[in-house]
C-alpha positions as CSV (number, residue, x, y, z in Angstrom):
1,M,-17.1,4.3,16.7
2,R,-13.8,4.6,14.9
3,Q,-15.0,5.7,11.5
4,F,-15.5,9.1,9.9
5,I,-19.3,8.8,9.6
6,N,-22.2,10.6,11.2
7,T,-25.0,8.0,11.4
8,K,-25.2,4.6,9.7
9,E,-28.7,5.6,8.5
10,K,-27.5,8.5,6.5
11,L,-24.1,7.1,5.6
12,V,-24.8,6.1,2.0
13,T,-26.9,9.2,1.0
14,E,-24.3,11.6,2.5
15,A,-21.5,9.7,0.7
16,I,-23.3,9.9,-2.6
17,D,-23.9,13.6,-2.2
18,G,-20.3,14.2,-1.4
19,A,-19.2,12.3,-4.5
20,L,-21.7,14.3,-6.7
21,R,-20.3,17.6,-5.4
22,T,-16.9,16.7,-6.6
23,S,-18.0,15.3,-10.0
24,G,-17.7,18.5,-11.9
25,G,-21.4,18.4,-12.7
26,R,-21.1,15.2,-14.8
27,L,-23.2,13.2,-12.4
28,A,-26.5,13.6,-10.7
29,R,-28.9,11.6,-8.6
30,L,-32.6,10.8,-8.8
31,D,-34.9,12.5,-6.4
32,G,-35.8,9.5,-4.3
33,Y,-33.8,9.6,-1.1
34,P,-33.5,7.7,1.1
35,H,-35.1,4.6,-0.5
36,I,-34.0,5.3,-4.1
37,K,-30.4,6.0,-4.5
38,V,-29.5,6.2,-8.1
39,V,-26.5,8.0,-9.7
40,V,-26.8,8.9,-13.4
41,R,-24.8,10.7,-16.1
42,T,-25.9,14.2,-16.9
43,D,-24.5,14.1,-20.4
44,W,-26.3,10.9,-21.4
45,D,-27.4,10.4,-25.0
46,R,-30.6,8.2,-24.8
47,S,-30.1,7.1,-28.4
48,K,-27.3,4.7,-27.2
49,V,-27.6,1.5,-25.1
50,A,-27.7,2.4,-21.4
51,L,-25.6,0.4,-18.9
52,V,-27.0,0.0,-15.4
53,S,-25.3,-1.7,-12.6
54,G,-25.1,-1.5,-8.8
55,G,-25.7,-3.4,-5.7
56,G,-25.0,-2.9,-2.0
57,S,-22.8,0.0,-0.9
58,G,-19.5,-0.5,0.9
59,H,-17.6,-1.4,-2.3
60,E,-16.7,2.2,-3.3
61,P,-15.7,3.4,-5.7
62,S,-17.9,0.7,-7.2
63,H,-20.4,1.3,-8.6
64,A,-21.1,5.0,-8.7
65,G,-17.4,5.8,-9.2
66,F,-17.6,4.1,-12.6
67,V,-20.6,6.1,-13.9
68,G,-19.6,8.3,-16.8
69,R,-18.6,8.4,-20.5
70,G,-17.4,5.1,-21.7
71,M,-18.6,3.0,-18.7
72,L,-21.9,3.0,-16.7
73,T,-24.9,5.1,-17.5
74,A,-26.4,4.7,-14.0
75,A,-25.5,3.0,-10.7
76,V,-28.2,1.8,-8.3
77,C,-26.9,1.9,-4.7
78,G,-28.3,-0.1,-1.8
79,D,-27.5,0.3,1.8
80,V,-24.2,-1.2,3.0
81,F,-23.9,-4.8,1.7
82,A,-27.7,-4.7,0.9
83,S,-29.2,-5.1,-2.5
84,P,-31.1,-2.1,-3.8
85,S,-34.9,-2.4,-4.0
86,V,-36.8,-3.4,-7.1
87,D,-38.2,0.1,-7.3
88,A,-34.8,1.7,-7.1
89,V,-33.5,-0.5,-9.9
90,L,-36.5,0.2,-12.0
91,A,-36.1,4.0,-11.4
92,G,-32.6,3.7,-12.7
93,I,-33.7,1.9,-15.8
94,L,-36.5,4.3,-16.6
95,A,-34.3,7.3,-16.0
96,V,-31.7,6.4,-18.7
97,T,-33.2,3.9,-21.2
98,G,-34.2,5.1,-24.6
99,G,-35.0,3.4,-27.8
100,A,-31.6,1.6,-28.0
101,G,-32.4,-0.4,-24.8
102,C,-30.6,-1.1,-21.6
103,L,-28.1,-3.7,-20.3
104,L,-28.2,-4.6,-16.6
105,I,-24.8,-5.8,-15.3
106,V,-25.4,-7.8,-12.1
107,K,-23.1,-9.5,-9.7
108,N,-24.1,-13.1,-8.8
109,Y,-25.7,-12.6,-5.4
110,T,-29.2,-13.7,-4.7
111,G,-30.6,-10.3,-3.7
112,D,-29.1,-8.6,-6.7
113,R,-30.3,-11.2,-9.2
114,L,-33.8,-11.2,-7.8
115,N,-34.2,-7.4,-7.5
116,F,-32.5,-6.5,-10.8
117,G,-34.3,-9.4,-12.5
118,L,-37.8,-8.3,-11.4
119,A,-37.0,-4.7,-12.2
120,A,-36.1,-5.8,-15.7
121,E,-39.4,-7.6,-16.1
122,R,-41.3,-4.5,-15.0
123,A,-39.3,-2.3,-17.3
124,R,-40.1,-4.6,-20.2
125,A,-43.8,-4.2,-19.3
126,F,-43.3,-0.5,-20.0
127,G,-42.1,-1.4,-23.5
128,L,-38.4,-1.0,-22.9
129,D,-35.8,-3.4,-24.4
130,V,-33.9,-4.6,-21.4
131,S,-31.3,-7.5,-21.2
132,M,-29.4,-8.7,-18.1
133,V,-26.0,-10.4,-17.6
134,V,-24.8,-12.0,-14.4
135,V,-21.1,-11.9,-13.5
136,D,-19.7,-15.0,-11.7
137,D,-16.0,-14.5,-11.8
138,D,-15.0,-15.8,-8.3
139,V,-13.0,-19.1,-8.5
140,A,-12.4,-19.4,-4.8
141,L,-15.2,-22.0,-4.3
142,P,-15.1,-24.3,-7.4
143,G,-17.8,-26.5,-6.0
144,L,-20.5,-23.8,-5.9
145,P,-23.1,-24.1,-8.6
146,Q,-23.2,-20.3,-8.8
147,A,-19.9,-18.5,-8.3
148,R,-19.9,-15.0,-6.8
149,G,-19.5,-11.8,-8.8
150,V,-16.5,-9.8,-7.6
151,A,-14.0,-7.3,-9.1
152,G,-14.0,-9.0,-12.6
153,T,-17.3,-7.2,-13.0
154,L,-15.3,-4.0,-13.8
155,F,-14.0,-5.6,-17.0
156,V,-17.7,-6.1,-18.1
157,H,-18.4,-2.4,-17.3
158,K,-15.4,-1.2,-19.3
159,I,-15.8,-3.3,-22.4
160,A,-19.6,-3.1,-22.6
161,G,-19.4,0.6,-21.9
162,A,-16.9,1.2,-24.7
163,M,-19.1,-0.6,-27.2
164,A,-22.2,1.3,-26.0
165,E,-20.4,4.6,-26.3
166,E,-19.5,3.8,-29.9
167,G,-23.1,3.2,-30.7
168,A,-23.3,-0.6,-30.8
169,N,-26.8,-2.1,-30.5
170,L,-28.1,-4.0,-27.4
171,E,-27.6,-7.4,-28.9
172,A,-23.9,-6.7,-29.6
173,V,-23.2,-5.1,-26.3
174,T,-24.9,-8.0,-24.4
175,K,-22.9,-10.5,-26.4
176,A,-19.6,-8.8,-25.6
177,A,-20.5,-8.6,-21.9
178,K,-21.3,-12.4,-21.9
179,Q,-17.9,-13.1,-23.6
180,V,-16.1,-11.2,-20.9
181,I,-18.0,-13.0,-18.2
182,D,-17.1,-16.4,-19.8
183,G,-13.4,-15.6,-19.7
184,V,-12.8,-13.6,-16.5
185,I,-11.7,-15.2,-13.2
186,S,-11.0,-13.6,-9.8
187,I,-9.9,-14.4,-6.3
188,G,-8.9,-12.4,-3.2
189,I,-7.1,-12.7,0.1
190,T,-7.2,-10.6,3.2
191,L,-5.3,-10.1,6.5
192,D,-8.3,-8.7,8.4
193,T,-12.1,-8.5,8.2
194,C,-14.0,-5.4,7.3
195,T,-15.8,-3.1,9.8
196,V,-19.5,-2.7,9.0
197,P,-20.8,0.7,10.2
198,G,-22.8,0.4,13.3
199,S,-21.8,-3.2,14.0
200,P,-19.0,-4.7,16.1
201,K,-16.0,-5.8,14.1
202,E,-15.7,-9.5,13.6
203,N,-12.2,-10.5,14.5
204,R,-12.1,-14.0,13.1
205,I,-8.7,-13.8,11.4
206,A,-5.9,-14.2,14.0
207,D,-2.6,-12.5,13.9
208,G,-0.2,-14.3,11.6
209,K,-3.1,-15.6,9.5
210,A,-4.7,-14.6,6.2
211,E,-8.0,-15.6,4.7
212,L,-8.1,-16.9,1.1
213,G,-11.1,-16.7,-1.2
214,L,-13.2,-14.3,0.9
215,G,-16.4,-12.6,-0.4
216,I,-16.7,-8.8,-0.8
217,H,-19.4,-8.6,1.8
218,G,-17.2,-9.9,4.5
219,E,-18.1,-13.6,4.0
220,A,-15.6,-16.1,5.3
221,G,-13.2,-17.4,2.7
222,V,-12.2,-20.9,1.6
223,E,-9.6,-21.3,4.3
224,Q,-7.3,-19.5,6.7
225,V,-3.6,-19.9,6.0
226,D,-0.4,-18.9,7.6
227,F,0.7,-15.5,6.5
228,V,4.4,-15.0,5.7
229,G,4.6,-12.1,3.4
230,A,3.5,-10.6,0.1
231,R,5.2,-13.1,-2.1
232,Q,3.6,-16.1,-0.4
233,A,0.2,-14.4,-0.4
234,M,0.5,-13.8,-4.1
235,E,1.6,-17.3,-4.7
236,M,-1.5,-18.7,-3.1
237,I,-3.6,-16.4,-5.3
238,V,-1.7,-17.4,-8.4
239,D,-2.1,-21.1,-7.6
240,R,-5.9,-20.8,-7.6
241,L,-5.9,-18.7,-10.8
242,A,-3.5,-21.0,-12.6
243,R,-6.0,-23.9,-12.3
244,N,-8.4,-21.9,-14.4
245,I,-6.3,-19.7,-16.6
246,Q,-6.7,-20.0,-20.4
247,A,-3.8,-20.1,-22.8
248,G,-2.4,-16.9,-24.3
249,P,-1.9,-13.4,-23.0
250,H,-4.1,-11.9,-20.3
251,V,-4.9,-8.5,-18.7
252,A,-4.8,-8.6,-14.9
253,L,-6.8,-6.3,-12.6
254,L,-5.1,-5.8,-9.2
255,N,-7.7,-4.5,-6.8
256,N,-7.3,-3.0,-3.3
257,L,-10.1,-4.4,-1.1
258,G,-10.0,-1.3,1.1
259,S,-7.1,-0.5,3.4
260,A,-3.9,-1.9,1.8
261,T,-1.5,0.9,1.4
262,A,-0.2,2.1,-2.0
263,L,3.2,0.8,-0.9
264,E,1.8,-2.7,-0.3
265,M,-0.1,-2.7,-3.6
266,S,3.0,-1.8,-5.6
267,V,4.9,-4.7,-3.9
268,L,2.0,-7.0,-4.8
269,A,2.1,-5.8,-8.4
270,E,5.8,-6.7,-8.6
271,E,5.0,-10.2,-7.1
272,L,2.2,-10.7,-9.6
273,V,4.3,-9.9,-12.6
274,R,7.2,-12.1,-11.3
275,S,4.9,-15.0,-10.5
276,R,4.7,-18.2,-12.6
277,I,1.7,-16.8,-14.5
278,G,3.5,-13.4,-15.0
279,G,4.6,-14.4,-18.5
280,Q,0.9,-14.5,-19.6
281,I,0.1,-11.1,-18.1
282,S,0.8,-8.5,-20.9
283,H,-1.3,-5.7,-19.4
284,L,-2.3,-4.5,-15.9
285,V,-5.3,-2.5,-14.6
286,G,-4.1,-0.9,-11.3
287,P,-3.0,-1.5,-8.7
288,A,-5.8,0.6,-7.5
289,T,-8.8,0.8,-5.2
290,M,-11.7,-0.3,-7.4
291,M,-14.1,-2.7,-5.8
292,T,-13.6,-2.7,-2.0
293,S,-15.1,-4.4,1.0
294,L,-15.2,-1.3,3.2
295,D,-11.9,-1.2,5.1
296,M,-10.8,-4.8,4.4
297,H,-7.0,-5.1,4.4
298,G,-6.7,-7.3,1.4
299,F,-6.5,-7.5,-2.4
300,S,-7.9,-9.4,-5.3
301,V,-6.6,-10.4,-8.7
302,S,-8.8,-10.8,-11.8
303,L,-7.6,-12.2,-15.1
304,L,-9.2,-11.7,-18.6
305,P,-7.9,-13.3,-21.8
306,L,-6.9,-10.7,-24.4
307,A,-9.1,-12.0,-27.3
308,G,-10.7,-10.1,-30.1
309,Q,-11.2,-6.4,-29.3
310,V,-10.8,-6.8,-25.5
311,L,-7.6,-4.7,-25.3
312,A,-9.0,-1.9,-27.4
313,G,-12.1,-1.8,-25.2
314,L,-10.0,-1.7,-22.1
315,Q,-7.6,1.1,-23.3
316,V,-10.1,3.5,-24.7
317,D,-10.3,6.7,-22.7
318,V,-13.2,7.1,-20.3
319,A,-14.5,9.8,-17.9
320,P,-15.0,8.0,-14.6
321,W,-12.2,8.9,-12.2
322,A,-12.1,5.5,-10.6
323,W,-10.9,3.7,-13.7
324,P,-7.1,3.7,-13.4
325,G,-6.4,2.7,-17.0
326,C,-5.0,-0.4,-18.7
327,H,-1.3,-0.3,-19.3
328,P,1.3,-2.7,-20.7
329,V,3.6,-4.5,-18.3
330,S,7.2,-3.5,-19.0
331,E,10.6,-4.3,-17.7
332,V,12.1,-2.1,-15.0
333,K,14.1,0.7,-16.7
334,V,17.4,1.5,-15.0
335,L,19.4,4.6,-15.9
336,P,23.0,5.2,-14.9
337,L,23.7,7.6,-12.1
338,P,24.6,11.1,-13.2
339,D,28.3,12.0,-13.4
340,G,29.8,12.7,-10.0
341,L,27.5,10.4,-8.1
342,T,29.1,7.1,-8.9
343,P,31.2,6.5,-5.9
344,I,35.0,6.0,-6.2
345,Q,35.7,2.9,-4.2
346,P,38.9,2.9,-2.1
347,M,41.3,0.0,-2.2
348,P,40.1,-2.8,0.1
349,S,42.4,-3.9,2.9
350,K,42.3,-6.2,5.9
351,N,42.6,-5.4,9.6
352,K,41.3,-8.0,12.0
353,H,40.8,-5.5,14.9
354,A,38.9,-3.0,12.8
355,E,36.7,-5.7,11.3
356,T,36.0,-7.3,14.7
357,L,35.1,-3.8,16.2
358,I,32.8,-2.8,13.4
359,R,31.1,-6.2,13.2
360,R,30.5,-6.0,17.0
361,C,29.0,-2.5,16.7
362,C,26.7,-3.7,13.9
363,E,25.6,-6.8,15.9
364,I,24.7,-4.6,18.9
365,L,22.5,-2.3,16.8
366,I,20.9,-5.2,15.0
367,A,20.0,-6.9,18.4
368,A,18.5,-3.6,19.7
369,E,16.2,-3.2,16.7
370,G,12.9,-4.1,18.4
371,D,13.6,-2.1,21.6
372,L,14.7,1.0,19.6
373,N,11.6,0.8,17.4
374,A,9.3,0.6,20.4
375,L,11.1,3.5,22.0
376,D,10.9,5.6,18.8
377,A,7.2,4.9,18.5
378,K,6.8,7.0,21.6
379,S,8.3,10.1,20.0
380,G,8.6,9.4,16.3
381,D,7.6,7.0,13.5
382,G,8.9,3.9,15.2
383,D,11.7,3.1,12.7
384,T,15.0,4.0,14.5
385,G,15.9,0.4,15.2
386,S,15.0,-0.7,11.7
387,T,17.0,2.1,10.1
388,L,20.1,1.3,12.2
389,S,19.8,-2.4,11.8
390,T,19.4,-2.1,8.0
391,A,22.5,0.0,7.8
392,S,24.4,-2.4,10.1
393,R,23.5,-5.4,7.9
394,A,24.6,-3.6,4.8
395,L,27.9,-2.6,6.5
396,I,28.6,-6.2,7.4
397,K,28.1,-7.3,3.8
398,A,30.5,-4.5,2.7
399,F,33.6,-5.8,4.6
400,D,35.2,-7.2,1.5
401,R,35.4,-3.8,-0.1
402,L,36.3,-1.7,2.9
403,P,39.8,-0.2,3.5
404,L,40.0,-1.8,7.0
405,A,43.7,-1.1,7.4
406,D,43.5,2.6,6.8
407,W,41.4,4.5,9.4
408,T,41.3,7.7,7.4
409,Q,39.9,6.0,4.4
410,L,37.7,3.7,6.5
411,Y,35.9,6.6,8.1
412,R,35.1,8.0,4.7
413,A,34.1,4.6,3.3
414,I,31.7,4.0,6.2
415,G,30.2,7.5,5.7
416,L,29.7,6.7,2.0
417,E,28.1,3.3,2.8
418,L,25.7,4.8,5.3
419,S,24.7,7.6,2.9
420,Q,23.6,4.9,0.4
421,T,22.0,2.3,2.8
422,M,20.7,4.3,5.7
423,G,17.5,6.3,5.2
424,G,16.2,9.4,6.9
425,S,18.0,12.3,8.5
426,S,20.0,10.0,10.8
427,G,21.6,8.4,7.7
428,V,22.7,11.7,6.4
429,L,24.0,12.9,9.7
430,L,26.0,9.8,10.4
431,A,27.4,9.9,6.9
432,I,28.5,13.5,7.6
433,F,29.9,12.4,10.9
434,F,32.2,9.7,9.4
435,A,33.2,11.8,6.4
436,A,34.2,14.7,8.7
437,A,36.1,12.2,11.0
438,G,37.9,11.0,7.9
439,D,38.9,14.5,6.9
440,A,40.1,15.2,10.5
441,S,42.1,12.0,10.5
442,A,43.7,12.9,7.2
443,S,44.9,16.2,8.8
444,G,46.8,14.3,11.5
445,L,44.3,14.2,14.4
446,N,44.2,11.1,16.6
447,A,41.2,8.8,16.6
448,V,39.4,10.4,19.5
449,D,39.9,14.0,18.2
450,A,38.8,12.8,14.7
451,L,35.5,11.5,16.1
452,K,35.0,14.7,18.0
453,A,35.5,16.6,14.8
454,G,32.8,14.5,13.2
455,L,30.5,15.3,16.1
456,S,31.2,19.0,15.7
457,R,30.4,18.8,12.0
458,I,26.9,17.2,12.5
459,Q,26.1,19.8,15.2
460,Q,26.9,22.5,12.7
461,V,24.9,20.9,9.9
462,G,22.0,19.5,11.9
463,G,21.6,22.4,14.3
464,A,21.2,20.2,17.4
465,G,23.4,20.2,20.5
466,P,23.4,18.8,24.0
467,G,20.1,19.2,25.7
468,D,18.1,19.1,22.4
469,R,17.0,15.5,22.9
470,T,19.0,13.7,20.2
471,M,21.7,11.1,20.0
472,I,24.2,14.0,20.7
473,D,23.1,14.0,24.3
474,A,24.8,10.6,24.7
475,L,27.5,10.8,22.0
476,A,29.0,14.1,23.1
477,P,29.7,13.1,26.7
478,A,30.8,9.6,25.6
479,L,33.5,11.0,23.3
480,Q,34.5,13.6,25.9
481,A,35.1,10.8,28.4
482,L,36.8,8.4,25.9
483,P,40.4,9.4,26.7
484,S,39.7,8.1,30.2
485,G,38.7,4.7,28.9
486,L,35.7,2.8,27.5
487,A,34.2,2.3,31.0
488,A,34.0,6.1,31.5
489,S,32.5,6.6,28.1
490,A,29.8,4.0,28.7
491,V,28.9,5.6,32.0
492,A,28.8,9.1,30.4
493,A,26.7,7.8,27.4
494,R,24.2,6.1,29.7
495,K,23.8,9.2,31.9
496,G,23.3,11.4,28.8
497,A,20.7,9.0,27.3
498,N,18.8,8.7,30.5
499,H,18.7,12.5,30.9
500,T,16.8,12.7,27.6
501,A,13.8,11.2,29.4
502,T,13.6,14.4,31.4
503,I,13.7,16.6,28.4
504,T,10.1,17.2,27.4
505,R,10.7,19.7,24.6
506,A,12.8,18.4,21.7
507,K,14.4,21.0,19.5
508,A,15.3,18.7,16.5
509,G,14.0,15.7,14.7
510,R,10.4,14.3,14.7
511,A,10.3,14.4,18.4
512,S,10.1,18.2,18.1
513,Y,6.5,17.8,16.9
514,I,5.5,15.5,19.8
515,S,3.7,16.8,22.9
516,E,5.5,17.0,26.2
517,S,3.3,14.3,27.8
518,N,4.4,11.8,25.1
519,L,8.1,12.5,25.6
520,A,8.3,12.5,29.4
521,G,9.8,9.4,30.8
522,H,11.1,8.0,27.5
523,N,14.7,8.0,26.4
524,D,15.5,9.4,23.0
525,P,16.0,6.4,20.7
526,G,19.1,7.8,19.1
527,A,20.7,8.5,22.4
528,E,19.6,5.1,23.7
529,A,21.3,3.5,20.7
530,V,24.6,5.3,21.5
531,A,24.4,4.3,25.2
532,R,23.8,0.6,24.4
533,L,26.6,0.6,21.9
534,F,29.2,1.8,24.4
535,E,27.8,-0.5,27.2
536,E,27.8,-3.6,25.0
537,L,31.3,-2.9,23.7
538,L,32.5,-2.6,27.3
539,Q,31.0,-6.0,28.2
540,T,32.9,-7.6,25.3
541,N,36.1,-5.8,26.1
542,E,36.3,-4.3,22.6
543,A,38.7,-1.4,22.3
544,L,37.0,1.5,20.6
545,V,40.0,2.8,18.7
């Protein structure tokens, strides 16, 4: 088991109780565990229309996360991916419905339709005024006579909830809900299946593939497609939506299906706004985790035309924490850098030897990206190779503005370029290294001594020295041996890099947080990069200075 649960039997009840403990007293549950799992508002005014929704668990924060002022009055929770029982639904209806009546908001799945429908009939037999709407927003399978209800359901919760909170009658609330259902469309895509608690994971999606038009209960999608990146994935989503989109402005709901990172979701938001339907998207809900499929690594997009009072209903403030708000889409605002940070560019100049040398250094580091990342994964966050290759590619693109004929200015220009393009502490340290080398060169030191001065500076600033398991373990002996020739430097750098595999206690960098067992036998990636640089330069007979 690779999930933070105790037992699958108590999973849902324990999760509900955990959510209630953090609700600030605004939510409660009916006393019916384990068969009746109903979350209700504690501040409910029974003179208003009640909104009840729910379904199988595993879609959190839906549906209990949307119970509160301005949205749902009660959420009826089934077991994972299982519809709640008729008795559970009926309990929810009876607990919150007063003279104004109740609206049931049901996703279009057979179990939900039957159980909520029968509960509605039984509630009416008690004399309660109950209506029901069925959400069918999924456009993944156009041939289905009854489309599935997915994340577009949240639009119904929000708009119907706003009207109910304002005191609208049941007929008006039901009509508004049906209008939303008629207009909303949704579709999702995923890179991996979800993991159902207590069951083996179904690995039907191969590496390099994505599944388009999946269901939120782990159902297979319309097709599996080659996965290239975020832009291509969003284009496939947009293509399906564009076939069904109405004219005029829309609000989009960008939903995380479970385990996509916030970083990924922000990229997807950018791609959605930039897509061919982006001009019709005036407002955005999310990106956020709203209706999930457990830990599914995917996302969905829902679109709703902004007709009538839709926007007002979506933007009114609500209590449920899970509603992220509806905000206008705007242009990216770019402000100028503060005074003193805009770099003063040196006069560009040409030098064939310098350009050839720097280009070769960059090519070596780019080629080593994968190996260095794999090595860094043993002792860090696995990005040393990517960091160095990104900086190398940026440096190659900067040749036209570099003072290649003036080594003093070139050192400083390289340091400035690295400070802007190379992330992490390594970028800062190398920027300091080259800036200090430039200062030393300006004072009259030769190239070797200037580089040694740069090394001394990063030792002072970074606090690391030989034996601390950093790139210095290879760079220091390499520079010391450089007056004897490039071959001697390459040998010294390799010896220093290999020695780091025997150092099981790092004193600087992320490796200092890693256990001895994980460090033993693995070269420090920074030291390895230095060693490879000198070795490859030797093989191509490039003079270092």
